[in-house]
All heavy atoms as TSV, in Angstrom:
chain	resi	resn	atom	element	x	y	z
A	1	MET	N	N	1.247	-24.202	-21.422
A	1	MET	CA	C	0.825	-25.585	-21.552
A	1	MET	C	C	1.703	-26.298	-22.461
A	1	MET	O	O	2.557	-25.723	-23.109
A	1	MET	CB	C	-0.600	-25.398	-22.278
A	1	MET	CG	C	-1.708	-24.677	-21.446
A	1	MET	SD	S	-3.214	-24.646	-22.140
A	1	MET	CE	C	-4.000	-25.767	-20.915
A	2	ALA	N	N	1.597	-27.641	-22.607
A	2	ALA	CA	C	2.480	-28.436	-23.252
A	2	ALA	C	C	2.429	-28.248	-24.710
A	2	ALA	O	O	3.465	-28.305	-25.449
A	2	ALA	CB	C	2.110	-29.948	-22.942
A	3	ASP	N	N	1.142	-27.903	-25.318
A	3	ASP	CA	C	1.177	-27.704	-26.752
A	3	ASP	C	C	1.508	-26.225	-27.206
A	3	ASP	O	O	1.504	-25.905	-28.343
A	3	ASP	CB	C	-0.210	-28.006	-27.386
A	3	ASP	CG	C	-1.298	-27.051	-26.750
A	3	ASP	OD1	O	-0.960	-26.187	-25.929
A	3	ASP	OD2	O	-2.434	-27.252	-27.035
A	4	GLY	N	N	1.971	-25.296	-26.304
A	4	GLY	CA	C	2.461	-24.111	-26.614
A	4	GLY	C	C	1.278	-23.051	-26.527
A	4	GLY	O	O	1.598	-21.754	-26.784
A	5	THR	N	N	0.123	-23.368	-26.426
A	5	THR	CA	C	-0.943	-22.480	-26.272
A	5	THR	C	C	-1.210	-21.940	-24.862
A	5	THR	O	O	-0.761	-22.550	-23.893
A	5	THR	CB	C	-2.311	-22.973	-26.778
A	5	THR	OG1	O	-2.733	-24.054	-25.896
A	5	THR	CG2	C	-2.233	-23.536	-28.205
A	6	ARG	N	N	-1.732	-20.696	-24.712
A	6	ARG	CA	C	-2.064	-20.164	-23.479
A	6	ARG	C	C	-3.571	-20.181	-23.211
A	6	ARG	O	O	-4.336	-19.981	-24.206
A	6	ARG	CB	C	-1.464	-18.836	-23.365
A	6	ARG	CG	C	0.015	-18.739	-23.269
A	6	ARG	CD	C	0.584	-17.495	-23.014
A	6	ARG	NE	N	0.600	-16.741	-24.335
A	6	ARG	CZ	C	0.795	-15.539	-24.554
A	6	ARG	NH1	N	0.925	-14.672	-23.514
A	6	ARG	NH2	N	0.779	-14.891	-25.717
A	7	PRO	N	N	-4.033	-20.270	-21.999
A	7	PRO	CA	C	-5.335	-20.008	-21.745
A	7	PRO	C	C	-5.846	-18.574	-21.968
A	7	PRO	O	O	-5.108	-17.642	-21.945
A	7	PRO	CB	C	-5.626	-20.342	-20.273
A	7	PRO	CG	C	-4.222	-20.392	-19.738
A	7	PRO	CD	C	-3.252	-20.507	-20.771
A	8	PRO	N	N	-7.133	-18.359	-22.430
A	8	PRO	CA	C	-7.635	-16.999	-22.668
A	8	PRO	C	C	-7.592	-16.060	-21.491
A	8	PRO	O	O	-7.750	-16.577	-20.353
A	8	PRO	CB	C	-8.973	-17.259	-23.103
A	8	PRO	CG	C	-9.443	-18.556	-22.713
A	8	PRO	CD	C	-8.148	-19.369	-22.556
A	9	MET	N	N	-7.168	-14.838	-21.822
A	9	MET	CA	C	-7.259	-13.839	-20.772
A	9	MET	C	C	-8.626	-13.618	-20.220
A	9	MET	O	O	-9.673	-13.783	-20.960
A	9	MET	CB	C	-6.865	-12.445	-21.315
A	9	MET	CG	C	-5.333	-12.414	-21.760
A	9	MET	SD	S	-4.208	-12.232	-20.475
A	9	MET	CE	C	-4.126	-10.526	-20.303
A	10	THR	N	N	-8.780	-13.468	-18.939
A	10	THR	CA	C	-10.028	-13.223	-18.282
A	10	THR	C	C	-10.322	-11.751	-18.201
A	10	THR	O	O	-9.383	-11.061	-18.191
A	10	THR	CB	C	-10.146	-14.012	-16.937
A	10	THR	OG1	O	-9.076	-13.252	-16.056
A	10	THR	CG2	C	-9.842	-15.470	-17.027
A	11	ARG	N	N	-11.557	-11.462	-18.045
A	11	ARG	CA	C	-11.935	-10.053	-17.844
A	11	ARG	C	C	-11.162	-9.455	-16.645
A	11	ARG	O	O	-10.727	-8.207	-16.717
A	11	ARG	CB	C	-13.499	-9.957	-17.698
A	11	ARG	CG	C	-13.954	-8.529	-17.469
A	11	ARG	CD	C	-13.681	-7.622	-18.588
A	11	ARG	NE	N	-14.097	-7.965	-19.785
A	11	ARG	CZ	C	-13.654	-7.518	-20.995
A	11	ARG	NH1	N	-12.776	-6.488	-20.946
A	11	ARG	NH2	N	-13.876	-7.924	-22.054
A	12	LYS	N	N	-11.054	-10.356	-15.532
A	12	LYS	CA	C	-10.300	-9.716	-14.425
A	12	LYS	C	C	-8.895	-9.411	-14.743
A	12	LYS	O	O	-8.418	-8.393	-14.276
A	12	LYS	CB	C	-10.373	-10.915	-13.350
A	12	LYS	CG	C	-9.604	-10.540	-12.061
A	12	LYS	CD	C	-9.641	-11.730	-11.073
A	12	LYS	CE	C	-8.832	-11.431	-9.828
A	12	LYS	NZ	N	-8.924	-12.538	-8.934
A	13	ASN	N	N	-8.121	-10.191	-15.526
A	13	ASN	CA	C	-6.847	-9.976	-15.892
A	13	ASN	C	C	-6.679	-8.639	-16.716
A	13	ASN	O	O	-5.814	-7.859	-16.649
A	13	ASN	CB	C	-6.190	-11.077	-16.661
A	13	ASN	CG	C	-6.044	-12.236	-15.747
A	13	ASN	OD1	O	-6.274	-12.257	-14.585
A	13	ASN	ND2	N	-5.531	-13.344	-16.281
A	14	ILE	N	N	-7.580	-8.566	-17.732
A	14	ILE	CA	C	-7.692	-7.372	-18.588
A	14	ILE	C	C	-7.896	-6.100	-17.746
A	14	ILE	O	O	-7.204	-5.165	-18.012
A	14	ILE	CB	C	-8.595	-7.615	-19.675
A	14	ILE	CG1	C	-8.301	-8.735	-20.571
A	14	ILE	CG2	C	-8.798	-6.286	-20.405
A	14	ILE	CD1	C	-9.385	-9.078	-21.650
A	15	ASN	N	N	-8.795	-6.195	-16.870
A	15	ASN	CA	C	-9.138	-5.002	-16.012
A	15	ASN	C	C	-7.903	-4.579	-15.252
A	15	ASN	O	O	-7.552	-3.471	-14.931
A	15	ASN	CB	C	-10.299	-5.149	-15.179
A	15	ASN	CG	C	-11.643	-5.092	-16.011
A	15	ASN	OD1	O	-11.610	-4.413	-17.149
A	15	ASN	ND2	N	-12.549	-5.696	-15.488
A	16	TRP	N	N	-7.180	-5.684	-14.654
A	16	TRP	CA	C	-6.079	-5.396	-13.884
A	16	TRP	C	C	-4.947	-4.687	-14.622
A	16	TRP	O	O	-4.437	-3.707	-14.046
A	16	TRP	CB	C	-5.526	-6.769	-13.259
A	16	TRP	CG	C	-4.218	-6.571	-12.373
A	16	TRP	CD1	C	-4.191	-6.197	-11.131
A	16	TRP	CD2	C	-2.940	-6.719	-12.820
A	16	TRP	NE1	N	-2.949	-6.110	-10.723
A	16	TRP	CE2	C	-2.051	-6.397	-11.856
A	16	TRP	CE3	C	-2.204	-6.973	-14.111
A	16	TRP	CZ2	C	-0.713	-6.466	-11.796
A	16	TRP	CZ3	C	-0.945	-6.914	-14.274
A	16	TRP	CH2	C	-0.079	-6.673	-13.035
A	17	ILE	N	N	-4.675	-5.127	-15.801
A	17	ILE	CA	C	-3.583	-4.537	-16.508
A	17	ILE	C	C	-4.034	-3.063	-17.006
A	17	ILE	O	O	-3.194	-2.192	-17.103
A	17	ILE	CB	C	-3.080	-5.397	-17.655
A	17	ILE	CG1	C	-1.700	-4.834	-18.219
A	17	ILE	CG2	C	-4.107	-5.301	-18.733
A	17	ILE	CD1	C	-0.523	-5.066	-17.231
A	18	ARG	N	N	-5.209	-2.924	-17.430
A	18	ARG	CA	C	-5.768	-1.570	-17.714
A	18	ARG	C	C	-5.640	-0.588	-16.549
A	18	ARG	O	O	-5.260	0.541	-16.696
A	18	ARG	CB	C	-7.294	-1.692	-18.150
A	18	ARG	CG	C	-7.381	-2.109	-19.565
A	18	ARG	CD	C	-9.012	-2.153	-19.747
A	18	ARG	NE	N	-9.221	-2.385	-21.159
A	18	ARG	CZ	C	-10.401	-2.800	-21.713
A	18	ARG	NH1	N	-11.294	-3.141	-20.855
A	18	ARG	NH2	N	-10.537	-2.957	-22.975
A	19	GLU	N	N	-6.010	-0.953	-15.419
A	19	GLU	CA	C	-5.803	-0.196	-14.243
A	19	GLU	C	C	-4.421	0.127	-13.885
A	19	GLU	O	O	-4.057	1.286	-13.640
A	19	GLU	CB	C	-6.592	-0.765	-13.056
A	19	GLU	CG	C	-8.012	-0.704	-13.359
A	19	GLU	CD	C	-8.915	-1.517	-12.158
A	19	GLU	OE1	O	-8.323	-1.894	-11.191
A	19	GLU	OE2	O	-10.158	-1.691	-12.482
A	20	LEU	N	N	-3.544	-0.782	-14.054
A	20	LEU	CA	C	-2.047	-0.593	-13.793
A	20	LEU	C	C	-1.504	0.476	-14.805
A	20	LEU	O	O	-0.903	1.351	-14.413
A	20	LEU	CB	C	-1.282	-1.923	-13.975
A	20	LEU	CG	C	0.190	-1.824	-13.779
A	20	LEU	CD1	C	0.579	-1.342	-12.560
A	20	LEU	CD2	C	0.797	-3.042	-14.238
A	21	TYR	N	N	-1.835	0.269	-16.034
A	21	TYR	CA	C	-1.309	1.151	-17.166
A	21	TYR	C	C	-1.956	2.522	-16.935
A	21	TYR	O	O	-1.117	3.552	-17.006
A	21	TYR	CB	C	-2.039	0.459	-18.480
A	21	TYR	CG	C	-1.290	1.069	-19.689
A	21	TYR	CD1	C	-0.148	0.560	-20.162
A	21	TYR	CD2	C	-1.982	1.989	-20.479
A	21	TYR	CE1	C	0.377	1.066	-21.303
A	21	TYR	CE2	C	-1.476	2.430	-21.694
A	21	TYR	CZ	C	-0.238	1.998	-22.125
A	21	TYR	OH	O	0.381	2.439	-23.258
A	22	ARG	N	N	-3.202	2.639	-16.444
A	22	ARG	CA	C	-3.765	3.888	-16.187
A	22	ARG	C	C	-3.138	4.654	-14.934
A	22	ARG	O	O	-2.884	5.777	-15.109
A	22	ARG	CB	C	-5.238	3.865	-15.925
A	22	ARG	CG	C	-5.986	5.157	-15.627
A	22	ARG	CD	C	-7.369	5.029	-15.407
A	22	ARG	NE	N	-7.655	4.068	-14.222
A	22	ARG	CZ	C	-8.782	3.564	-14.084
A	22	ARG	NH1	N	-9.914	3.716	-14.759
A	22	ARG	NH2	N	-8.927	2.733	-12.969
A	23	ASP	N	N	-2.715	3.863	-13.941
A	23	ASP	CA	C	-2.043	4.411	-12.803
A	23	ASP	C	C	-0.618	4.878	-13.213
A	23	ASP	O	O	-0.268	5.942	-12.755
A	23	ASP	CB	C	-1.910	3.348	-11.698
A	23	ASP	CG	C	-3.307	3.157	-11.107
A	23	ASP	OD1	O	-4.244	3.970	-11.361
A	23	ASP	OD2	O	-3.449	2.138	-10.315
A	24	VAL	N	N	0.066	4.083	-14.040
A	24	VAL	CA	C	1.458	4.420	-14.242
A	24	VAL	C	C	1.566	5.713	-15.086
A	24	VAL	O	O	2.382	6.456	-15.030
A	24	VAL	CB	C	2.093	3.210	-15.216
A	24	VAL	CG1	C	3.424	3.668	-15.847
A	24	VAL	CG2	C	2.395	2.004	-14.326
A	25	TYR	N	N	0.501	5.888	-16.092
A	25	TYR	CA	C	0.545	7.031	-16.797
A	25	TYR	C	C	-0.585	8.087	-16.339
A	25	TYR	O	O	-0.997	8.805	-17.236
A	25	TYR	CB	C	0.251	6.680	-18.298
A	25	TYR	CG	C	1.370	5.936	-18.877
A	25	TYR	CD1	C	1.223	4.520	-19.196
A	25	TYR	CD2	C	2.646	6.529	-19.241
A	25	TYR	CE1	C	2.262	3.703	-19.818
A	25	TYR	CE2	C	3.627	5.759	-19.740
A	25	TYR	CZ	C	3.376	4.514	-19.996
A	25	TYR	OH	O	4.590	3.773	-20.496
A	26	SER	N	N	-0.841	8.087	-15.089
A	26	SER	CA	C	-1.854	8.941	-14.492
A	26	SER	C	C	-1.740	10.438	-14.859
A	26	SER	O	O	-2.641	11.122	-15.071
A	26	SER	CB	C	-2.018	8.721	-13.026
A	26	SER	OG	O	-0.915	9.036	-12.392
A	27	GLU	N	N	-0.431	10.948	-14.791
A	27	GLU	CA	C	-0.205	12.337	-15.037
A	27	GLU	C	C	-0.378	12.742	-16.435
A	27	GLU	O	O	-0.460	13.899	-16.810
A	27	GLU	CB	C	1.245	12.626	-14.610
A	27	GLU	CG	C	1.438	12.611	-13.219
A	27	GLU	CD	C	2.878	12.904	-12.736
A	27	GLU	OE1	O	3.702	13.518	-13.501
A	27	GLU	OE2	O	3.218	12.643	-11.503
A	28	ALA	N	N	-0.437	11.734	-17.455
A	28	ALA	CA	C	-0.623	12.043	-18.780
A	28	ALA	C	C	-1.949	11.568	-19.356
A	28	ALA	O	O	-2.159	11.385	-20.486
A	28	ALA	CB	C	0.543	11.258	-19.623
A	29	GLY	N	N	-2.850	11.390	-18.435
A	29	GLY	CA	C	-4.290	11.097	-18.864
A	29	GLY	C	C	-4.496	9.618	-19.015
A	29	GLY	O	O	-5.409	9.250	-19.660
A	30	GLY	N	N	-3.634	8.787	-18.458
A	30	GLY	CA	C	-3.811	7.306	-18.590
A	30	GLY	C	C	-3.222	6.759	-19.708
A	30	GLY	O	O	-3.311	5.480	-19.888
A	31	VAL	N	N	-2.549	7.477	-20.712
A	31	VAL	CA	C	-1.875	6.916	-21.644
A	31	VAL	C	C	-0.414	7.439	-21.903
A	31	VAL	O	O	-0.063	8.487	-21.347
A	31	VAL	CB	C	-2.731	7.127	-23.031
A	31	VAL	CG1	C	-4.015	6.467	-22.899
A	31	VAL	CG2	C	-2.842	8.570	-23.244
A	32	PRO	N	N	0.451	6.675	-22.620
A	32	PRO	CA	C	1.781	7.205	-22.810
A	32	PRO	C	C	1.956	8.320	-23.897
A	32	PRO	O	O	2.480	8.098	-25.004
A	32	PRO	CB	C	2.602	5.874	-23.245
A	32	PRO	CG	C	1.579	5.099	-23.927
A	32	PRO	CD	C	0.240	5.350	-23.224
A	33	VAL	N	N	1.548	9.541	-23.551
A	33	VAL	CA	C	1.670	10.645	-24.437
A	33	VAL	C	C	3.244	11.026	-24.541
A	33	VAL	O	O	3.907	11.146	-23.585
A	33	VAL	CB	C	0.893	11.766	-23.842
A	33	VAL	CG1	C	1.062	13.130	-24.579
A	33	VAL	CG2	C	-0.626	11.395	-23.688
A	34	PRO	N	N	3.622	11.278	-25.780
A	34	PRO	CA	C	5.008	11.691	-25.952
A	34	PRO	C	C	5.345	12.789	-25.124
A	34	PRO	O	O	4.655	13.787	-25.143
A	34	PRO	CB	C	5.178	11.816	-27.488
A	34	PRO	CG	C	3.954	10.993	-28.043
A	34	PRO	CD	C	2.900	11.037	-27.053
A	35	SER	N	N	6.469	12.890	-24.433
A	35	SER	CA	C	6.964	13.954	-23.651
A	35	SER	C	C	8.451	13.753	-23.398
A	35	SER	O	O	9.123	13.103	-23.954
A	35	SER	CB	C	6.197	13.890	-22.240
A	35	SER	OG	O	6.597	12.755	-21.491
A	36	ALA	N	N	8.846	14.690	-22.582
A	36	ALA	CA	C	10.412	14.646	-22.166
A	36	ALA	C	C	10.882	13.420	-21.621
A	36	ALA	O	O	12.021	12.993	-21.811
A	36	ALA	CB	C	10.627	15.848	-21.335
A	37	ILE	N	N	9.980	12.631	-20.976
A	37	ILE	CA	C	10.344	11.378	-20.408
A	37	ILE	C	C	9.867	10.236	-21.010
A	37	ILE	O	O	10.109	9.088	-20.564
A	37	ILE	CB	C	10.087	11.373	-18.746
A	37	ILE	CG1	C	8.607	11.672	-18.710
A	37	ILE	CG2	C	10.869	12.510	-18.015
A	37	ILE	CD1	C	8.134	11.478	-17.162
A	38	ASN	N	N	8.954	10.349	-21.928
A	38	ASN	CA	C	8.321	9.240	-22.597
A	38	ASN	C	C	8.178	9.370	-24.039
A	38	ASN	O	O	7.798	10.512	-24.522
A	38	ASN	CB	C	6.866	9.115	-22.022
A	38	ASN	CG	C	6.144	7.756	-22.455
A	38	ASN	OD1	O	6.914	6.859	-22.868
A	38	ASN	ND2	N	4.964	7.754	-22.425
A	39	ALA	N	N	8.734	8.323	-24.799
A	39	ALA	CA	C	8.687	8.447	-26.330
A	39	ALA	C	C	7.462	8.009	-26.934
A	39	ALA	O	O	7.326	8.231	-28.096
A	39	ALA	CB	C	9.844	7.505	-26.821
A	40	GLY	N	N	6.402	7.603	-26.103
A	40	GLY	CA	C	5.121	7.192	-26.671
A	40	GLY	C	C	4.974	5.702	-26.628
A	40	GLY	O	O	5.391	5.104	-25.837
A	41	SER	N	N	4.254	5.091	-27.605
A	41	SER	CA	C	4.005	3.681	-27.659
A	41	SER	C	C	4.706	2.955	-28.752
A	41	SER	O	O	5.033	3.618	-29.853
A	41	SER	CB	C	2.529	3.515	-27.959
A	41	SER	OG	O	1.704	3.988	-26.931
A	42	TYR	N	N	4.947	1.717	-28.614
A	42	TYR	CA	C	5.745	0.838	-29.524
A	42	TYR	C	C	4.707	0.493	-30.578
A	42	TYR	O	O	3.727	-0.155	-30.285
A	42	TYR	CB	C	6.271	-0.228	-28.826
A	42	TYR	CG	C	7.168	-1.154	-29.797
A	42	TYR	CD1	C	8.334	-0.678	-30.331
A	42	TYR	CD2	C	6.878	-2.452	-29.863
A	42	TYR	CE1	C	9.124	-1.431	-31.171
A	42	TYR	CE2	C	7.620	-3.384	-30.723
A	42	TYR	CZ	C	8.807	-2.750	-31.314
A	42	TYR	OH	O	9.587	-3.555	-32.112
A	43	ILE	N	N	4.999	0.766	-31.780
A	43	ILE	CA	C	4.026	0.504	-32.946
A	43	ILE	C	C	3.605	-0.961	-33.063
A	43	ILE	O	O	2.489	-1.221	-33.533
A	43	ILE	CB	C	4.596	1.047	-34.386
A	43	ILE	CG1	C	3.579	1.248	-35.244
A	43	ILE	CG2	C	5.806	0.239	-34.690
A	43	ILE	CD1	C	2.584	2.190	-35.056
A	44	ASN	N	N	4.344	-1.772	-32.799
A	44	ASN	CA	C	4.015	-3.320	-32.860
A	44	ASN	C	C	3.113	-3.750	-31.732
A	44	ASN	O	O	2.730	-4.933	-31.733
A	44	ASN	CB	C	5.252	-4.225	-32.935
A	44	ASN	CG	C	5.954	-4.008	-34.274
A	44	ASN	OD1	O	5.477	-3.381	-35.181
A	44	ASN	ND2	N	7.220	-4.506	-34.384
A	45	HIS	N	N	2.820	-3.053	-30.713
A	45	HIS	CA	C	1.943	-3.256	-29.755
A	45	HIS	C	C	0.739	-2.569	-29.794
A	45	HIS	O	O	0.593	-1.541	-28.988
A	45	HIS	CB	C	2.709	-3.191	-28.358
A	45	HIS	CG	C	3.803	-4.174	-28.087
A	45	HIS	ND1	N	4.277	-4.372	-26.981
A	45	HIS	CD2	C	4.581	-4.725	-29.080
A	45	HIS	CE1	C	5.356	-5.248	-27.065
A	45	HIS	NE2	N	5.608	-5.447	-28.322
A	46	ALA	N	N	-0.243	-2.779	-30.666
A	46	ALA	CA	C	-1.403	-2.072	-30.720
A	46	ALA	C	C	-2.181	-2.001	-29.534
A	46	ALA	O	O	-2.300	-3.027	-28.859
A	46	ALA	CB	C	-2.261	-2.587	-31.967
A	47	ASP	N	N	-2.757	-0.813	-29.153
A	47	ASP	CA	C	-3.476	-0.624	-27.864
A	47	ASP	C	C	-4.891	-0.102	-28.264
A	47	ASP	O	O	-4.909	1.010	-28.458
A	47	ASP	CB	C	-2.748	0.228	-26.947
A	47	ASP	CG	C	-3.445	0.387	-25.624
A	47	ASP	OD1	O	-4.613	-0.126	-25.508
A	47	ASP	OD2	O	-2.823	0.930	-24.760
A	48	ALA	N	N	-5.827	-0.900	-28.395
A	48	ALA	CA	C	-7.236	-0.334	-28.666
A	48	ALA	C	C	-7.748	0.652	-27.601
A	48	ALA	O	O	-8.666	1.435	-27.980
A	48	ALA	CB	C	-8.238	-1.571	-28.749
A	49	ASP	N	N	-7.296	0.502	-26.459
A	49	ASP	CA	C	-7.830	1.483	-25.395
A	49	ASP	C	C	-7.280	2.901	-25.671
A	49	ASP	O	O	-8.024	3.741	-25.111
A	49	ASP	CB	C	-7.344	1.009	-23.993
A	49	ASP	CG	C	-8.038	-0.204	-23.572
A	49	ASP	OD1	O	-9.064	-0.600	-24.143
A	49	ASP	OD2	O	-7.479	-0.908	-22.618
A	50	LEU	N	N	-6.356	3.147	-26.487
A	50	LEU	CA	C	-5.874	4.520	-26.862
A	50	LEU	C	C	-6.949	5.238	-27.529
A	50	LEU	O	O	-7.142	6.474	-27.536
A	50	LEU	CB	C	-4.737	4.510	-27.646
A	50	LEU	CG	C	-3.380	4.161	-26.921
A	50	LEU	CD1	C	-2.254	4.035	-27.955
A	50	LEU	CD2	C	-3.069	5.038	-25.864
A	51	ALA	N	N	-7.955	4.497	-28.333
A	51	ALA	CA	C	-9.033	5.148	-28.915
A	51	ALA	C	C	-10.396	5.302	-28.181
A	51	ALA	O	O	-11.258	5.744	-28.605
A	51	ALA	CB	C	-9.207	4.431	-30.177
A	52	ASP	N	N	-10.253	4.684	-26.991
A	52	ASP	CA	C	-11.433	4.739	-26.052
A	52	ASP	C	C	-11.329	5.817	-24.974
A	52	ASP	O	O	-10.421	5.922	-24.146
A	52	ASP	CB	C	-11.528	3.389	-25.351
A	52	ASP	CG	C	-12.630	3.164	-24.476
A	52	ASP	OD1	O	-13.384	4.222	-24.198
A	52	ASP	OD2	O	-12.985	1.955	-24.045
A	53	PRO	N	N	-12.279	6.934	-25.012
A	53	PRO	CA	C	-12.118	8.003	-24.089
A	53	PRO	C	C	-12.315	7.513	-22.717
A	53	PRO	O	O	-11.881	8.376	-21.834
A	53	PRO	CB	C	-13.222	8.884	-24.527
A	53	PRO	CG	C	-14.123	8.072	-25.611
A	53	PRO	CD	C	-13.289	6.927	-26.091
A	54	ALA	N	N	-12.752	6.347	-22.418
A	54	ALA	CA	C	-12.979	5.980	-21.038
A	54	ALA	C	C	-11.581	5.602	-20.489
A	54	ALA	O	O	-11.396	5.769	-19.302
A	54	ALA	CB	C	-13.913	4.683	-21.095
A	55	TRP	N	N	-10.666	5.210	-21.398
A	55	TRP	CA	C	-9.357	4.820	-20.834
A	55	TRP	C	C	-8.276	5.896	-21.257
A	55	TRP	O	O	-7.201	5.996	-20.517
A	55	TRP	CB	C	-8.897	3.496	-21.325
A	55	TRP	CG	C	-9.755	2.377	-20.867
A	55	TRP	CD1	C	-10.908	1.805	-21.350
A	55	TRP	CD2	C	-9.610	1.886	-19.499
A	55	TRP	NE1	N	-11.429	0.909	-20.453
A	55	TRP	CE2	C	-10.741	0.837	-19.289
A	55	TRP	CE3	C	-8.828	2.104	-18.435
A	55	TRP	CZ2	C	-10.872	0.206	-18.029
A	55	TRP	CZ3	C	-8.944	1.444	-17.236
A	55	TRP	CH2	C	-9.937	0.539	-17.019
A	56	ASN	N	N	-8.488	6.650	-22.311
A	56	ASN	CA	C	-7.617	7.680	-22.829
A	56	ASN	C	C	-8.218	9.001	-22.480
A	56	ASN	O	O	-8.980	9.525	-23.211
A	56	ASN	CB	C	-7.268	7.515	-24.240
A	56	ASN	CG	C	-6.374	8.561	-24.795
A	56	ASN	OD1	O	-6.027	9.532	-24.101
A	56	ASN	ND2	N	-5.990	8.634	-26.002
A	57	THR	N	N	-7.900	9.551	-21.322
A	57	THR	CA	C	-8.454	10.826	-20.876
A	57	THR	C	C	-7.507	12.038	-21.186
A	57	THR	O	O	-7.707	13.012	-20.555
A	57	THR	CB	C	-8.821	10.761	-19.494
A	57	THR	OG1	O	-7.639	10.517	-18.631
A	57	THR	CG2	C	-9.932	9.715	-19.102
A	58	SER	N	N	-6.558	11.761	-21.936
A	58	SER	CA	C	-5.408	12.784	-22.260
A	58	SER	C	C	-5.860	13.829	-23.268
A	58	SER	O	O	-5.186	14.831	-23.447
A	58	SER	CB	C	-4.247	12.112	-22.744
A	58	SER	OG	O	-4.401	11.622	-24.102
A	59	ARG	N	N	-6.972	13.532	-23.940
A	59	ARG	CA	C	-7.383	14.471	-25.015
A	59	ARG	C	C	-6.336	14.451	-26.125
A	59	ARG	O	O	-6.319	15.361	-26.923
A	59	ARG	CB	C	-7.616	15.931	-24.590
A	59	ARG	CG	C	-8.652	16.067	-23.476
A	59	ARG	CD	C	-8.732	17.430	-23.133
A	59	ARG	NE	N	-9.685	17.619	-21.936
A	59	ARG	CZ	C	-10.546	18.399	-21.818
A	59	ARG	NH1	N	-10.869	19.406	-22.605
A	59	ARG	NH2	N	-11.334	18.328	-20.728
A	60	THR	N	N	-5.563	13.406	-26.206
A	60	THR	CA	C	-4.587	13.201	-27.217
A	60	THR	C	C	-5.108	12.172	-28.198
A	60	THR	O	O	-5.540	11.154	-27.789
A	60	THR	CB	C	-3.194	12.669	-26.789
A	60	THR	OG1	O	-2.757	13.620	-25.741
A	60	THR	CG2	C	-2.194	12.420	-27.807
A	61	SER	N	N	-4.960	12.288	-29.466
A	61	SER	CA	C	-5.350	11.274	-30.419
A	61	SER	C	C	-4.688	10.010	-30.237
A	61	SER	O	O	-3.594	9.958	-29.795
A	61	SER	CB	C	-4.980	11.957	-31.854
A	61	SER	OG	O	-5.112	10.759	-32.790
A	62	TRP	N	N	-5.407	8.955	-30.663
A	62	TRP	CA	C	-4.772	7.636	-30.389
A	62	TRP	C	C	-3.473	7.506	-31.195
A	62	TRP	O	O	-2.658	6.749	-30.887
A	62	TRP	CB	C	-5.828	6.533	-30.938
A	62	TRP	CG	C	-6.091	6.585	-32.377
A	62	TRP	CD1	C	-7.079	7.155	-33.031
A	62	TRP	CD2	C	-5.308	5.921	-33.483
A	62	TRP	NE1	N	-7.047	7.083	-34.259
A	62	TRP	CE2	C	-5.924	6.264	-34.586
A	62	TRP	CE3	C	-4.125	5.238	-33.449
A	62	TRP	CZ2	C	-5.376	5.806	-35.839
A	62	TRP	CZ3	C	-3.703	4.699	-34.624
A	62	TRP	CH2	C	-4.280	5.170	-35.843
A	63	ALA	N	N	-3.461	8.219	-32.350
A	63	ALA	CA	C	-2.256	8.069	-33.246
A	63	ALA	C	C	-1.056	8.709	-32.755
A	63	ALA	O	O	0.166	8.376	-33.091
A	63	ALA	CB	C	-2.503	8.700	-34.651
A	64	GLU	N	N	-1.218	9.766	-31.816
A	64	GLU	CA	C	0.004	10.564	-31.460
A	64	GLU	C	C	1.095	9.705	-30.742
A	64	GLU	O	O	2.260	9.763	-30.876
A	64	GLU	CB	C	-0.432	11.737	-30.643
A	64	GLU	CG	C	0.685	12.776	-30.357
A	64	GLU	CD	C	0.330	14.002	-29.748
A	64	GLU	OE1	O	-0.858	14.381	-29.858
A	64	GLU	OE2	O	1.180	14.622	-28.986
A	65	PRO	N	N	0.758	8.776	-29.823
A	65	PRO	CA	C	1.717	8.001	-29.123
A	65	PRO	C	C	2.531	7.200	-30.133
A	65	PRO	O	O	3.619	6.697	-29.770
A	65	PRO	CB	C	1.042	7.252	-28.089
A	65	PRO	CG	C	-0.295	7.875	-27.849
A	65	PRO	CD	C	-0.581	8.478	-29.142
A	66	TYR	N	N	1.974	6.880	-31.293
A	66	TYR	CA	C	2.520	5.889	-32.256
A	66	TYR	C	C	3.470	6.720	-33.196
A	66	TYR	O	O	4.445	6.159	-33.735
A	66	TYR	CB	C	1.642	5.100	-32.900
A	66	TYR	CG	C	0.880	3.971	-32.119
A	66	TYR	CD1	C	-0.366	4.232	-31.769
A	66	TYR	CD2	C	1.495	3.078	-31.507
A	66	TYR	CE1	C	-1.068	3.223	-30.901
A	66	TYR	CE2	C	1.068	2.078	-30.712
A	66	TYR	CZ	C	-0.351	2.255	-30.464
A	66	TYR	OH	O	-0.885	1.250	-29.585
A	67	PHE	N	N	2.994	7.914	-33.459
A	67	PHE	CA	C	3.670	8.650	-34.601
A	67	PHE	C	C	4.219	9.836	-34.139
A	67	PHE	O	O	4.486	10.972	-34.505
A	67	PHE	CB	C	2.919	8.870	-35.766
A	67	PHE	CG	C	2.208	7.531	-36.346
A	67	PHE	CD1	C	0.869	7.262	-36.112
A	67	PHE	CD2	C	2.942	6.644	-37.028
A	67	PHE	CE1	C	0.415	5.947	-36.573
A	67	PHE	CE2	C	2.460	5.526	-37.544
A	67	PHE	CZ	C	1.160	5.116	-37.345
């Protein structure tokens, strides 16, 4: 937009990205669990879904991908 603001995300967009993320990390339980091919999550990009067992099925604490 001309004033630099963006329209709010819709539930449809949020669900789309959640499902994409879950599919990309499907072998690790839907989240970027640190491994030989993945260093985890970038600390400046907080992801509330890591603490939600509906989206984080890895049995890994939300903190592990960050630290």
